[in-house]
N, C-alpha and C positions, 0 to 999 in steps of 0.2 A: 589701463590705458585705454582712450576711447578711439574711436575713428576721427583723423581729419575731418572736418565738415567742408564737403566741396563747393566751389562757388560758384561752377556753373550752373545753369538754368536747364535742367532734362526739358523734353518734350512731356506731357501729359500722359500721352498712352504708351510709353514706355517708361513709366516713373515707377511701375512694380519693382520693372526688370533692374533698373538702375540702379535702386534703393539698397539692390543686396551687392551691391560692386565692390571690389577692391579701392582701396585707399593707396594709390599709387604715389611713391615718392618722386617728386618734382626733378626732372633733368637737370643738371646745369649747362650742358652744351646743347647749343640748337640744334646742331646738325642731329645728336641724339633725339632730341625732340620730336625736329622732322620725318625722323625712322620711325619713332612711335607713333607718329599721326597715322601715317600710312601702312605701316604694320597693324594697326588697330582696325583701320578701316578695312584691311584686306580680310582679317577675322571676322569681323561684323558681315561683311558679305556672304563670306564663308556658312559662318552660323546660320544667315537666317534663309540662304536659299536650300541648305543641305536640311535643316528642318522641313520646308515647305514639301520637298522633294523626298523626303524619304516618308514622312509621313502619308504622303498621296500615295506613293509605291506600297507602305505598310498597309493601307487599308484595299487596294486592289490587286494585291501578290494572292494570286490562285495556289494553295496549298491543298495537304489532305487535311483533315481533321478541323477544327474548328478555328474561327479566325479569331484574334485576343478581341479583348472587348475595350473599348474607348474609355470606360467609369472608371475601369480599375487602370488603366494606363494615366488617366489624369490622378487618381489615388497615389502611386507610384511617384509620379512626377512631385505632386505636395512632401512627399515623405523624404525624397533625397533632396527637394529646397530645404528643410527644417535642417536636416542633415550639415549641408552645407553653410547656413546660417549659423549654426552651434558653434561650426570649426572655425568660423570666422570668427566670431566673439571669443573662442577659447584663443585665437593666434593674438588677437589684439590684448589681450590680459596675460599675457607672456607666459602662454600654455600654463597658466594655474588652474588646478580642477578645482578646488575649494571657492576662488574669485567666481569664475564661472558660472558653479550652483549658485553662490551669493545672487548674482546678477541676475539669472532666472528667475530664482525665489522673489526679489525685491521687485524686479519690476513687470512679472508676469503674473504671479501668483499674488503679489501684496497689492496690486493694481488692477483688480475686474474689472471695474467701469474702464479704465484705458484700454481693456483687453477687450470689451465687447463691442469697443469700438470699429473694429476692425472685422466685425462680423458681417456688418452689410457688404463692405468693397468684397470682403473674400467671398461671398456667398455668389455674387455676380462674378467674379473673376473664375470661380469654380463652372457654372454657368459658360463661361467666355470658351473657356478648354474644352467642352463639351461639344461646344456649337462648331468650332476649328473644326474636328473630327468630321463631324457629319458633313461638313462644306467640302471637305476634299476626298470623302466620299462619292460626292457628287459632281464635282467640279476640276478640271484639270487646273494642274498648278498654277499654270501662267495667268487664266483667269480667276484664280483663286487672290492670288500676289495684288492684281489690279486693283481687283473691287474692295480686298480689304483695304485700300489707302482711305475708302471712306473713312477710317478713324479719324484723318488728321481733320476732317471736317467735324465730327460729332465731339471730338475733344475739344476743337476751337469754341464751338456753341457753347457746350458746357462750362469754358473758363470764364467765357464771356458773363454766363448769368449767375454761376457760382461761385467765382474769385473774383467778377468787376475786371477781368483783361480787357484792356483794350488793342483790337486789330487794328493796323495799319491799312492802309490804300490796295499795298501790293495782296496781304494778307488776305482782305476780305476779296479780291480777284482769282486769287488763286482758289479759293475755296470756289467758285463759280466754276472757274477749268476744270478743276477737279470732277465736279457733279457731272459737266458736259462729257469728260472723258471717260467716267465711269459708265455712264448711258452708252457711248457708244461700245464700250466693251460688251455688255450687255444686247448690243442689238442683233436682233435674232439674224440667222444665215441663211438663206436658201438652198446652200450647198448640201448635195443628197450626203456625202463624206463626212459633212459634218455632222449632221442628222442620226446617220448613224454610229460616230463615237458618242452623240449625247445622247442615246440610247443604251449602249452598253457600258457609258460612265456610270449611267444613274438618273437621277432627276435634277435637271439642273435648276428647276424652281426653288426646290428643297435647298440646294445647294446655296445660292445666292441669297434666299432667305435667312437661312443660318447665317450666311458671311453681315448681312445687315444689321441683324440681332447682336451679333457678335459685338458689331463697330459702336452700336450706340451701348452697349455693357462695357466696353473697354472705354470709351469717353468718359462714360458717367462713374464707374470706379476709378480709373486714369484720377480724375479729376475732385474725387471725394477724396482718396487716399492724399493726394498732394496736398489738401486743404489740413487734414490731420498732422502733416508732417510738419505745417508751415505752424501747427498751432501748439506743438507740444516739443519736449526736448528728448524723448528717447531716442536710443540708438535705433538705425534705422534697419540692422541686422535682428534688432529685437523686435522693431515691427512686424517683418517679415516672417520671424519665428511664429507671432501670432494670427498671421495672414495663414501659414501653411497648418497652425493647427487648424484653424477653423475651416479651411478649405478641406483638411483630411476628414473632417465631421461629415461635411458637407458632401462632398466626394462619396464616401460609404453610403451614405443615407441613399443616395444617388445609385451605386449600386447594388443595395439591398431591393428598392423600388423596383429598378427595371431591367435588373439584372441578376437578382437574386437568385432565381431559378435554374439558369446555365451555369452560375458560380456552383451553385450547391452540384451539380452535375459532373461539372467537368474541372473546377478548380478554379481560384482569384485568376494565376497566372496563365489558363487558358489559352492556347495560340501562341506565344510568348516566343519571340525567335530574336537575333542580331538585329533586325530591324525597327523591330517595339521598344527593344532597351537603347538603341538610338536616339529614338523621337522621345523614349523619357527622358535622355539625359540632355539632348540637347533644350527640350524646355525647361526644364529646371535651373539647368546650369546656362542659362541663356543670358542671365542679367549678369553672369561675370564675367561674359566676353564682353558684351555692349559697354562694360565700364570704361574699356580703354578708351572708346570711341568718345565719351563724354568726357573723358579727363582731357584727351589731346586732340579732338578735334572738335571742329565747330558746325554749326547749322548747314553749312553749303554742300561741307563732305559728307555729312549724316544724308543728307540727300540725293547723294551721287551714289553712295551705301546703296540705300534704296532702290535706285534708278537700275543699279547696275545688276543686284539682285532679281529685279523685274527683270531683267532683258534674258539672266543668264538661265533663271525657271524657266522661260518662255522657248530658248533654245533648246534645253534639257528635256521639258515635258515634250516636243515634237521628235527629236531624234532618238531620244531614249523610252522615254514612258510611252511615245508614240499613240499618247490622247489626246491631243490639241491638233487642229486644221486653223492653220492662220488665214486670215483674212484681212483684206487693206483697211476695212472698219476697225478691227482689232487694233490693228497696229497704229493707225491715228489717235482712237482712242487711248492707247497707252502713251504715245508722245505727248498728248496732254496733260494725263496723269501724271508723267515724269515731269516734265515741264512745271503742272501745280507745286510738285513737291520741293521743287528747287527756288520756287517766287515763295514759298509760305515760310523759306529760312531765309530768304534775302533781306540782309539789314540795310537800309540805303543809308549811302554816307553823310554827313550833317553838311549843310550848305552854307556859305558865309566864307569871308575872308578870314584867316587863322590870325589872332593876336599875334604882332610881333613886338619882341622881348627891346 
């Protein structure tokens, strides 16, 4: 039994995560649908905010012994994602192990060319995941959250060139506002307290550079993966198993090249704690959380979730992590980014008089 194809059209920058989502049953009662809509919205806000904050905290937490290696965390997340997708395929085939084995053999082993198509986006996603650790090692959660919304711009541009997507005037306007907002967020501050925070937090230049590269890689890989999904009829769960397979290989190569010596000295899971495993789980299973929003919520509510996540990250980064000094320029830039997020998902109502019967 295959998963029911969802008719909703997800944003490309989230396509990888969305594609491993659950296939929910459509509720019959409108009130139940409304409750699920806002429940899923709350879960998405929680997942997005928690991932950023725990990743930032885990990279700045001072403990005895070596810090965990972000390259190994990326590999662990890919392995957990593969396990989750296999369980979903197993569930969709009435928990029949023979059927599961046959599907995996037919769709992955017997179709090497189809499988190899996923090597390109998988390698880019692996690079992106590593870059996010670099970014949050050098930027506070609030600045990271706002700057990372540039993936909307990169995804839109790649969609225009690779998928021939047409953007309306509101979307083009939102992209201009988005760039202005992110530029203001990155505006240098003359405050001595902010300068002290930046020095203690790492290199802001490295952090911003990592976010920008991650945005471009996210946009390209997301649109490329969307193109593959539209051209083939393979299950999205199978596609993510293929992605995870190549992601694990690329991730292990990264571990060997950059952290091979440290792994041989202190082990693959050196420095892992409950925060590290929380980050790994949130990264691997994030798409399963996003599924409900894609099923029940519209673009406006998804924009609201993104905006609320930015606000929560800013507040918690200031009061709990204490690595963020708010400025009026930052807040103005953040407001522009939030507004651009809403505007990009805005669908104008059709004009004209309705036809009367």
